[in-house]
LUMPAVEX-846638 format. One record per residue (C-alpha): x, y, z; residue number from 1. Coordinates in nm, 4 decimals, always signed. Example, Ala and Ser with C-alpha at 12.3 -4.5 7.8 and 13.67 -1.06 7.14 Angstrom:
! residues 2
<rec u="+1.2300" v="-0.4500" w="+0.7800" pos="1"/>
<rec u="+1.3670" v="-0.1060" w="+0.7140" pos="2"/>
This chain:
! residues 295
<rec u="+10.4506" v="+8.1327" w="+8.2525" pos="1"/>
<rec u="+10.1005" v="+8.0397" w="+8.0700" pos="2"/>
<rec u="+10.1846" v="+8.2696" w="+7.7753" pos="3"/>
<rec u="+10.4869" v="+8.2386" w="+7.5600" pos="4"/>
<rec u="+10.7337" v="+8.5683" w="+7.5819" pos="5"/>
<rec u="+10.9735" v="+8.4717" w="+7.3319" pos="6"/>
<rec u="+10.8250" v="+8.6216" w="+7.0884" pos="7"/>
<rec u="+10.7239" v="+8.9279" w="+7.2539" pos="8"/>
<rec u="+10.5209" v="+9.1732" w="+7.0217" pos="9"/>
<rec u="+10.3697" v="+9.5218" w="+7.2766" pos="10"/>
<rec u="+10.0574" v="+9.4614" w="+7.0952" pos="11"/>
<rec u="+9.9487" v="+9.1287" w="+7.1075" pos="12"/>
<rec u="+9.9337" v="+8.8470" w="+7.4303" pos="13"/>
<rec u="+10.1387" v="+8.9211" w="+7.7167" pos="14"/>
<rec u="+10.2913" v="+9.2336" w="+7.5787" pos="15"/>
<rec u="+9.9145" v="+9.3861" w="+7.5574" pos="16"/>
<rec u="+9.8583" v="+9.3590" w="+7.8840" pos="17"/>
<rec u="+10.1821" v="+9.5379" w="+7.9537" pos="18"/>
<rec u="+10.0147" v="+9.8105" w="+7.7156" pos="19"/>
<rec u="+9.6580" v="+9.8182" w="+7.8738" pos="20"/>
<rec u="+9.8181" v="+9.8590" w="+8.2134" pos="21"/>
<rec u="+9.9875" v="+10.1532" w="+8.0941" pos="22"/>
<rec u="+9.6991" v="+10.2855" w="+7.9571" pos="23"/>
<rec u="+9.5134" v="+10.2366" w="+8.2688" pos="24"/>
<rec u="+9.7934" v="+10.4213" w="+8.4184" pos="25"/>
<rec u="+9.7721" v="+10.7191" w="+8.1945" pos="26"/>
<rec u="+9.4319" v="+10.7172" w="+8.2583" pos="27"/>
<rec u="+9.4461" v="+10.7169" w="+8.6221" pos="28"/>
<rec u="+9.7934" v="+11.0255" w="+8.5820" pos="29"/>
<rec u="+9.4959" v="+11.2861" w="+8.4127" pos="30"/>
<rec u="+9.2538" v="+11.2722" w="+8.6852" pos="31"/>
<rec u="+9.2592" v="+11.5045" w="+8.9992" pos="32"/>
<rec u="+9.2547" v="+11.3101" w="+9.2825" pos="33"/>
<rec u="+9.4691" v="+11.0566" w="+9.1283" pos="34"/>
<rec u="+9.6670" v="+10.7748" w="+9.3462" pos="35"/>
<rec u="+9.9598" v="+10.7265" w="+9.0781" pos="36"/>
<rec u="+10.0948" v="+10.9360" w="+8.8729" pos="37"/>
<rec u="+10.2219" v="+10.8551" w="+8.5600" pos="38"/>
<rec u="+10.3439" v="+11.1418" w="+8.2911" pos="39"/>
<rec u="+10.5409" v="+10.8492" w="+8.1092" pos="40"/>
<rec u="+10.2367" v="+10.6605" w="+8.0190" pos="41"/>
<rec u="+10.0554" v="+10.8403" w="+7.7551" pos="42"/>
<rec u="+10.3995" v="+10.8421" w="+7.5485" pos="43"/>
<rec u="+10.4700" v="+10.4249" w="+7.5660" pos="44"/>
<rec u="+10.1076" v="+10.3702" w="+7.4316" pos="45"/>
<rec u="+10.1159" v="+10.6214" w="+7.1689" pos="46"/>
<rec u="+10.4708" v="+10.4793" w="+7.0529" pos="47"/>
<rec u="+10.3315" v="+10.1350" w="+7.0534" pos="48"/>
<rec u="+10.0890" v="+10.2366" w="+6.7389" pos="49"/>
<rec u="+9.8305" v="+9.9522" w="+6.8818" pos="50"/>
<rec u="+9.6096" v="+9.8141" w="+6.6162" pos="51"/>
<rec u="+9.3163" v="+9.9380" w="+6.8285" pos="52"/>
<rec u="+9.3721" v="+10.2506" w="+7.0378" pos="53"/>
<rec u="+9.4114" v="+10.2489" w="+7.3349" pos="54"/>
<rec u="+9.3106" v="+10.5612" w="+7.5750" pos="55"/>
<rec u="+9.5843" v="+10.7642" w="+7.6468" pos="56"/>
<rec u="+9.4101" v="+10.9667" w="+7.9256" pos="57"/>
<rec u="+9.0609" v="+11.1258" w="+8.0487" pos="58"/>
<rec u="+8.8570" v="+11.2248" w="+7.7197" pos="59"/>
<rec u="+9.0705" v="+11.0331" w="+7.4344" pos="60"/>
<rec u="+8.8629" v="+10.7129" w="+7.2540" pos="61"/>
<rec u="+8.7433" v="+10.4455" w="+7.4562" pos="62"/>
<rec u="+8.8288" v="+10.6375" w="+7.8052" pos="63"/>
<rec u="+8.4580" v="+10.6242" w="+7.9134" pos="64"/>
<rec u="+8.4288" v="+10.2949" w="+7.8978" pos="65"/>
<rec u="+8.3077" v="+10.0812" w="+8.1903" pos="66"/>
<rec u="+8.5473" v="+9.8504" w="+8.1258" pos="67"/>
<rec u="+8.8494" v="+10.0745" w="+8.1048" pos="68"/>
<rec u="+8.6935" v="+10.3236" w="+8.4413" pos="69"/>
<rec u="+8.7185" v="+9.9634" w="+8.6532" pos="70"/>
<rec u="+9.0252" v="+9.8357" w="+8.5251" pos="71"/>
<rec u="+9.2046" v="+10.2844" w="+8.5656" pos="72"/>
<rec u="+9.0345" v="+10.2205" w="+8.9373" pos="73"/>
<rec u="+9.1926" v="+9.8949" w="+9.0231" pos="74"/>
<rec u="+9.5112" v="+9.9114" w="+8.8418" pos="75"/>
<rec u="+9.5563" v="+10.2592" w="+9.0520" pos="76"/>
<rec u="+9.4981" v="+10.0964" w="+9.3711" pos="77"/>
<rec u="+9.7645" v="+9.8194" w="+9.3021" pos="78"/>
<rec u="+10.0185" v="+10.0604" w="+9.1963" pos="79"/>
<rec u="+9.9504" v="+10.3309" w="+9.4956" pos="80"/>
<rec u="+10.0306" v="+10.0055" w="+9.7113" pos="81"/>
<rec u="+10.3776" v="+9.8726" w="+9.5937" pos="82"/>
<rec u="+10.4645" v="+10.2315" w="+9.5400" pos="83"/>
<rec u="+10.3849" v="+10.2902" w="+9.9428" pos="84"/>
<rec u="+10.5862" v="+9.9957" w="+9.9671" pos="85"/>
<rec u="+10.9064" v="+10.1852" w="+9.7672" pos="86"/>
<rec u="+10.8553" v="+10.4423" w="+10.0481" pos="87"/>
<rec u="+10.8117" v="+10.2147" w="+10.2699" pos="88"/>
<rec u="+11.1316" v="+9.9899" w="+10.2099" pos="89"/>
<rec u="+11.3386" v="+10.3346" w="+10.1752" pos="90"/>
<rec u="+11.2582" v="+10.4569" w="+10.4922" pos="91"/>
<rec u="+11.3910" v="+10.1600" w="+10.6445" pos="92"/>
<rec u="+11.7032" v="+10.1812" w="+10.4590" pos="93"/>
<rec u="+11.6558" v="+9.9248" w="+10.2017" pos="94"/>
<rec u="+11.8583" v="+10.0406" w="+9.8638" pos="95"/>
<rec u="+11.8301" v="+9.7589" w="+9.6149" pos="96"/>
<rec u="+11.4975" v="+9.7592" w="+9.4243" pos="97"/>
<rec u="+11.4012" v="+9.4639" w="+9.1787" pos="98"/>
<rec u="+11.1041" v="+9.4429" w="+8.9487" pos="99"/>
<rec u="+11.0426" v="+9.0864" w="+8.8445" pos="100"/>
<rec u="+10.8850" v="+9.1181" w="+8.4609" pos="101"/>
<rec u="+10.9353" v="+9.4977" w="+8.4895" pos="102"/>
<rec u="+10.7324" v="+9.5029" w="+8.1475" pos="103"/>
<rec u="+10.6490" v="+9.9044" w="+8.1415" pos="104"/>
<rec u="+10.7163" v="+10.0413" w="+8.4914" pos="105"/>
<rec u="+10.8914" v="+10.3648" w="+8.5240" pos="106"/>
<rec u="+10.9001" v="+10.3395" w="+8.8799" pos="107"/>
<rec u="+11.3078" v="+10.4434" w="+8.8161" pos="108"/>
<rec u="+11.1805" v="+10.7524" w="+8.6392" pos="109"/>
<rec u="+10.8845" v="+10.8906" w="+8.8517" pos="110"/>
<rec u="+10.9401" v="+10.7677" w="+9.1995" pos="111"/>
<rec u="+11.2022" v="+11.0179" w="+9.3905" pos="112"/>
<rec u="+11.2164" v="+10.8185" w="+9.6825" pos="113"/>
<rec u="+11.4040" v="+10.6029" w="+9.4764" pos="114"/>
<rec u="+11.6942" v="+10.8533" w="+9.4821" pos="115"/>
<rec u="+12.0247" v="+10.7113" w="+9.5315" pos="116"/>
<rec u="+11.9196" v="+10.3058" w="+9.5318" pos="117"/>
<rec u="+12.0014" v="+10.0574" w="+9.2891" pos="118"/>
<rec u="+11.7046" v="+9.9343" w="+9.1285" pos="119"/>
<rec u="+11.7325" v="+9.6456" w="+8.8920" pos="120"/>
<rec u="+11.4659" v="+9.5670" w="+8.6078" pos="121"/>
<rec u="+11.4195" v="+9.1905" w="+8.5125" pos="122"/>
<rec u="+11.2391" v="+9.1365" w="+8.1846" pos="123"/>
<rec u="+11.3016" v="+9.0150" w="+7.8011" pos="124"/>
<rec u="+11.5178" v="+9.2160" w="+7.5952" pos="125"/>
<rec u="+11.2485" v="+9.3199" w="+7.3659" pos="126"/>
<rec u="+11.0547" v="+9.4273" w="+7.6318" pos="127"/>
<rec u="+11.3156" v="+9.6734" w="+7.7891" pos="128"/>
<rec u="+11.5079" v="+9.8047" w="+7.4576" pos="129"/>
<rec u="+11.1230" v="+9.9232" w="+7.3658" pos="130"/>
<rec u="+11.0980" v="+10.0902" w="+7.7022" pos="131"/>
<rec u="+11.4172" v="+10.2300" w="+7.6390" pos="132"/>
<rec u="+11.3844" v="+10.3472" w="+7.3296" pos="133"/>
<rec u="+11.0526" v="+10.5823" w="+7.4430" pos="134"/>
<rec u="+11.2137" v="+10.7251" w="+7.7492" pos="135"/>
<rec u="+11.5093" v="+10.8122" w="+7.5416" pos="136"/>
<rec u="+11.2840" v="+10.9717" w="+7.2513" pos="137"/>
<rec u="+11.1443" v="+11.2189" w="+7.5108" pos="138"/>
<rec u="+11.2093" v="+11.5551" w="+7.7189" pos="139"/>
<rec u="+11.3305" v="+11.3512" w="+8.0167" pos="140"/>
<rec u="+11.6053" v="+11.1994" w="+7.8486" pos="141"/>
<rec u="+11.4964" v="+10.8510" w="+8.0664" pos="142"/>
<rec u="+11.6002" v="+11.0373" w="+8.3451" pos="143"/>
<rec u="+11.6050" v="+10.7747" w="+8.6395" pos="144"/>
<rec u="+11.4931" v="+11.0550" w="+8.9386" pos="145"/>
<rec u="+11.8760" v="+11.0054" w="+9.0888" pos="146"/>
<rec u="+11.8144" v="+10.5577" w="+9.0526" pos="147"/>
<rec u="+12.0622" v="+10.4045" w="+8.9718" pos="148"/>
<rec u="+11.8986" v="+10.1600" w="+8.6599" pos="149"/>
<rec u="+12.0161" v="+9.8266" w="+8.6035" pos="150"/>
<rec u="+11.8980" v="+9.6027" w="+8.3136" pos="151"/>
<rec u="+11.8600" v="+9.2336" w="+8.3396" pos="152"/>
<rec u="+11.7428" v="+9.1305" w="+7.9934" pos="153"/>
<rec u="+11.6422" v="+8.7644" w="+8.0161" pos="154"/>
<rec u="+11.3430" v="+8.5697" w="+8.0602" pos="155"/>
<rec u="+11.2301" v="+8.4509" w="+8.4710" pos="156"/>
<rec u="+11.2232" v="+8.1123" w="+8.2737" pos="157"/>
<rec u="+11.5976" v="+8.1145" w="+8.2969" pos="158"/>
<rec u="+11.8881" v="+8.1270" w="+8.5104" pos="159"/>
<rec u="+11.7929" v="+8.4728" w="+8.6161" pos="160"/>
<rec u="+11.9443" v="+8.4880" w="+8.9751" pos="161"/>
<rec u="+12.2870" v="+8.4472" w="+8.8049" pos="162"/>
<rec u="+12.1866" v="+8.7409" w="+8.5505" pos="163"/>
<rec u="+12.0788" v="+8.9417" w="+8.8410" pos="164"/>
<rec u="+12.4043" v="+8.8968" w="+8.9970" pos="165"/>
<rec u="+12.6036" v="+8.9556" w="+8.7043" pos="166"/>
<rec u="+12.4419" v="+9.2996" w="+8.6941" pos="167"/>
<rec u="+12.5246" v="+9.3727" w="+9.0241" pos="168"/>
<rec u="+12.2181" v="+9.2378" w="+9.2250" pos="169"/>
<rec u="+12.4015" v="+9.2085" w="+9.6082" pos="170"/>
<rec u="+12.2628" v="+8.9432" w="+9.8174" pos="171"/>
<rec u="+12.4041" v="+9.0487" w="+10.1146" pos="172"/>
<rec u="+12.2682" v="+9.3640" w="+10.1256" pos="173"/>
<rec u="+11.7956" v="+9.3531" w="+10.1567" pos="174"/>
<rec u="+11.5897" v="+9.4112" w="+9.8839" pos="175"/>
<rec u="+11.2353" v="+9.5087" w="+9.8045" pos="176"/>
<rec u="+11.1041" v="+9.2825" w="+9.4959" pos="177"/>
<rec u="+10.8389" v="+9.4041" w="+9.2870" pos="178"/>
<rec u="+10.5683" v="+9.1715" w="+9.1288" pos="179"/>
<rec u="+10.2969" v="+9.3793" w="+8.9660" pos="180"/>
<rec u="+10.0396" v="+9.2043" w="+8.7693" pos="181"/>
<rec u="+10.3117" v="+8.8643" w="+8.7401" pos="182"/>
<rec u="+10.1711" v="+8.5927" w="+8.9450" pos="183"/>
<rec u="+9.8610" v="+8.5113" w="+8.7690" pos="184"/>
<rec u="+10.0342" v="+8.4789" w="+8.4671" pos="185"/>
<rec u="+10.2722" v="+8.1721" w="+8.6276" pos="186"/>
<rec u="+10.1505" v="+7.8057" w="+8.6461" pos="187"/>
<rec u="+10.1767" v="+7.6615" w="+9.0218" pos="188"/>
<rec u="+10.5138" v="+7.5405" w="+9.0535" pos="189"/>
<rec u="+10.6950" v="+7.8546" w="+8.8488" pos="190"/>
<rec u="+10.5077" v="+8.0535" w="+9.1753" pos="191"/>
<rec u="+10.6595" v="+7.8206" w="+9.3912" pos="192"/>
<rec u="+11.0028" v="+7.8844" w="+9.2670" pos="193"/>
<rec u="+11.0305" v="+8.1891" w="+9.2115" pos="194"/>
<rec u="+10.9113" v="+8.2617" w="+9.6146" pos="195"/>
<rec u="+11.1759" v="+7.9753" w="+9.6329" pos="196"/>
<rec u="+11.4266" v="+8.2000" w="+9.4690" pos="197"/>
<rec u="+11.3410" v="+8.5048" w="+9.5801" pos="198"/>
<rec u="+11.3893" v="+8.3728" w="+9.9530" pos="199"/>
<rec u="+11.7207" v="+8.2877" w="+9.8527" pos="200"/>
<rec u="+11.8622" v="+8.5699" w="+9.7603" pos="201"/>
<rec u="+11.7291" v="+8.7932" w="+10.0247" pos="202"/>
<rec u="+11.8904" v="+8.8872" w="+10.3015" pos="203"/>
<rec u="+11.7303" v="+8.9612" w="+10.6422" pos="204"/>
<rec u="+11.5086" v="+9.3050" w="+10.6509" pos="205"/>
<rec u="+11.4146" v="+9.2462" w="+10.2763" pos="206"/>
<rec u="+11.1272" v="+9.2861" w="+10.1623" pos="207"/>
<rec u="+10.8090" v="+9.1503" w="+9.8978" pos="208"/>
<rec u="+10.5023" v="+9.3604" w="+9.7736" pos="209"/>
<rec u="+10.2743" v="+9.1810" w="+9.5087" pos="210"/>
<rec u="+9.9668" v="+9.0514" w="+9.4379" pos="211"/>
<rec u="+9.7839" v="+8.7852" w="+9.3763" pos="212"/>
<rec u="+9.4051" v="+8.6208" w="+9.2623" pos="213"/>
<rec u="+9.1537" v="+8.4098" w="+9.4498" pos="214"/>
<rec u="+8.8973" v="+8.2140" w="+9.2428" pos="215"/>
<rec u="+9.0004" v="+8.3189" w="+8.9424" pos="216"/>
<rec u="+8.7074" v="+8.1274" w="+8.7735" pos="217"/>
<rec u="+8.4452" v="+8.3424" w="+8.9725" pos="218"/>
<rec u="+8.6684" v="+8.6534" w="+8.8774" pos="219"/>
<rec u="+8.6338" v="+8.6334" w="+8.5560" pos="220"/>
<rec u="+8.2781" v="+8.6014" w="+8.5589" pos="221"/>
<rec u="+8.2111" v="+8.9148" w="+8.6901" pos="222"/>
<rec u="+8.1027" v="+9.1862" w="+8.4155" pos="223"/>
<rec u="+8.4728" v="+9.3876" w="+8.4127" pos="224"/>
<rec u="+8.6321" v="+9.1053" w="+8.3113" pos="225"/>
<rec u="+8.3483" v="+8.9351" w="+8.1295" pos="226"/>
<rec u="+8.3549" v="+9.2023" w="+7.9009" pos="227"/>
<rec u="+8.7493" v="+9.3026" w="+7.8871" pos="228"/>
<rec u="+8.8072" v="+9.1021" w="+7.5859" pos="229"/>
<rec u="+8.5808" v="+9.3176" w="+7.3611" pos="230"/>
<rec u="+8.6601" v="+9.6218" w="+7.4870" pos="231"/>
<rec u="+9.0092" v="+9.5787" w="+7.6328" pos="232"/>
<rec u="+9.1200" v="+9.4121" w="+7.3385" pos="233"/>
<rec u="+9.2723" v="+9.1354" w="+7.6429" pos="234"/>
<rec u="+9.1025" v="+8.7514" w="+7.7250" pos="235"/>
<rec u="+9.2903" v="+8.7220" w="+8.0566" pos="236"/>
<rec u="+9.0735" v="+8.3676" w="+8.0432" pos="237"/>
<rec u="+9.3498" v="+8.2791" w="+7.7845" pos="238"/>
<rec u="+9.6167" v="+8.4433" w="+8.0062" pos="239"/>
<rec u="+9.5857" v="+8.3620" w="+8.3153" pos="240"/>
<rec u="+9.6617" v="+8.0101" w="+8.5425" pos="241"/>
<rec u="+9.3970" v="+7.8675" w="+8.6783" pos="242"/>
<rec u="+9.6309" v="+7.5660" w="+8.8484" pos="243"/>
<rec u="+9.5233" v="+7.5383" w="+9.2037" pos="244"/>
<rec u="+9.8121" v="+7.6912" w="+9.4239" pos="245"/>
<rec u="+9.9418" v="+7.8116" w="+9.7779" pos="246"/>
<rec u="+9.8304" v="+8.1311" w="+9.8286" pos="247"/>
<rec u="+10.1670" v="+8.3930" w="+9.8594" pos="248"/>
<rec u="+10.0281" v="+8.4690" w="+10.2014" pos="249"/>
<rec u="+10.0297" v="+8.1072" w="+10.3330" pos="250"/>
<rec u="+10.3688" v="+8.0254" w="+10.1036" pos="251"/>
<rec u="+10.5776" v="+8.3389" w="+10.2430" pos="252"/>
<rec u="+10.5410" v="+8.2938" w="+10.6237" pos="253"/>
<rec u="+10.6866" v="+7.9219" w="+10.5591" pos="254"/>
<rec u="+10.9400" v="+8.0478" w="+10.3606" pos="255"/>
<rec u="+11.0704" v="+8.2776" w="+10.7050" pos="256"/>
<rec u="+10.8757" v="+8.6052" w="+10.5818" pos="257"/>
<rec u="+10.6370" v="+8.7924" w="+10.8022" pos="258"/>
<rec u="+10.3834" v="+8.8702" w="+10.6075" pos="259"/>
<rec u="+10.0371" v="+9.1288" w="+10.5833" pos="260"/>
<rec u="+9.7326" v="+9.1549" w="+10.3792" pos="261"/>
<rec u="+9.4081" v="+9.3086" w="+10.2398" pos="262"/>
<rec u="+9.1983" v="+9.3513" w="+10.0190" pos="263"/>
<rec u="+9.2398" v="+9.5645" w="+9.6854" pos="264"/>
<rec u="+8.8577" v="+9.7162" w="+9.7913" pos="265"/>
<rec u="+9.0345" v="+9.7602" w="+10.1447" pos="266"/>
<rec u="+9.2854" v="+9.9514" w="+9.9883" pos="267"/>
<rec u="+9.0999" v="+10.1269" w="+9.8123" pos="268"/>
<rec u="+8.8831" v="+10.2300" w="+10.0935" pos="269"/>
<rec u="+9.2193" v="+10.3477" w="+10.2666" pos="270"/>
<rec u="+9.3022" v="+10.5518" w="+9.9611" pos="271"/>
<rec u="+8.9409" v="+10.7317" w="+9.9634" pos="272"/>
<rec u="+8.9147" v="+10.5662" w="+9.5897" pos="273"/>
<rec u="+8.5643" v="+10.3983" w="+9.6213" pos="274"/>
<rec u="+8.4741" v="+10.1250" w="+9.3974" pos="275"/>
<rec u="+8.1003" v="+10.0819" w="+9.4446" pos="276"/>
<rec u="+7.8980" v="+9.7652" w="+9.4742" pos="277"/>
<rec u="+7.8706" v="+9.6154" w="+9.2014" pos="278"/>
<rec u="+8.1442" v="+9.4070" w="+8.9199" pos="279"/>
<rec u="+8.4371" v="+9.6958" w="+9.0671" pos="280"/>
<rec u="+8.3458" v="+9.6114" w="+9.4241" pos="281"/>
<rec u="+8.3667" v="+9.2023" w="+9.3685" pos="282"/>
<rec u="+8.7194" v="+9.2478" w="+9.1535" pos="283"/>
<rec u="+8.8499" v="+9.4330" w="+9.4412" pos="284"/>
<rec u="+8.7664" v="+9.1323" w="+9.6820" pos="285"/>
<rec u="+8.9174" v="+8.8734" w="+9.4534" pos="286"/>
<rec u="+9.2428" v="+9.0516" w="+9.4790" pos="287"/>
<rec u="+9.4933" v="+9.0580" w="+9.7457" pos="288"/>
<rec u="+9.7890" v="+9.2791" w="+9.8588" pos="289"/>
<rec u="+10.0541" v="+9.1350" w="+9.9976" pos="290"/>
<rec u="+10.3771" v="+9.3196" w="+10.1596" pos="291"/>
<rec u="+10.6227" v="+9.0636" w="+10.3635" pos="292"/>
<rec u="+10.9277" v="+9.1746" w="+10.5089" pos="293"/>
<rec u="+11.1993" v="+8.8455" w="+10.5598" pos="294"/>
<rec u="+11.2920" v="+8.8066" w="+10.9186" pos="295"/>
């Protein structure tokens, strides 16, 4: 990965990006027209005690900053897309879900459609420990909405397929693979290896849902991301890889996947979320959402 996760810290580097994404979900959860509901998001942000406070809902400090409103909109669209992929896969009978670089993802807790399924969360032990500690301390006691949640405490730079199998993953059964907010941080070779490993582990009927960025330099120059470092406390320009690479929309079909692609902007229109005509809309044009099915 571009950023080193070996000494993971929830309030710095890649750890902070996971916390920022969670704060954006907390903002979205408080909207009357929310695309995504996450009642655990504010609790996770508060437990991290970041040195510079992050929003925990509408009306909280910083919540009205344009960069936060933009981020909350864009990430709500992305999260809704992946939530819909979960629901669609479950209707298709897929009962294994693998969350790659799970971070503070809590779909096992918040999506009722995952009841009766096996959810494998892959990330470093420190990441999963922090999340587990927070969830266990709440009223829900970390309930998983009926899903069987499996921790896979390993780094994606290590032999994660073996760790996944050891946790109970059955490569003879179809699986849904979720990669949310992961690909921009991977060097080109690491992304290629990831998709090849996922393909090798995927039975026919498996699915992949992810998002990727195009023309990263132009994207970083848009007003929302240009101001992100000061407002959000995250410098995406230092964390994202800018190495040229084959787009997933081209790579996955070559590996035997049937692929559907749309921009975040088009998905936002489909969900009734107005991204406007300035920086928000520009970011939406540079972000692609992918749903692929294994032939």
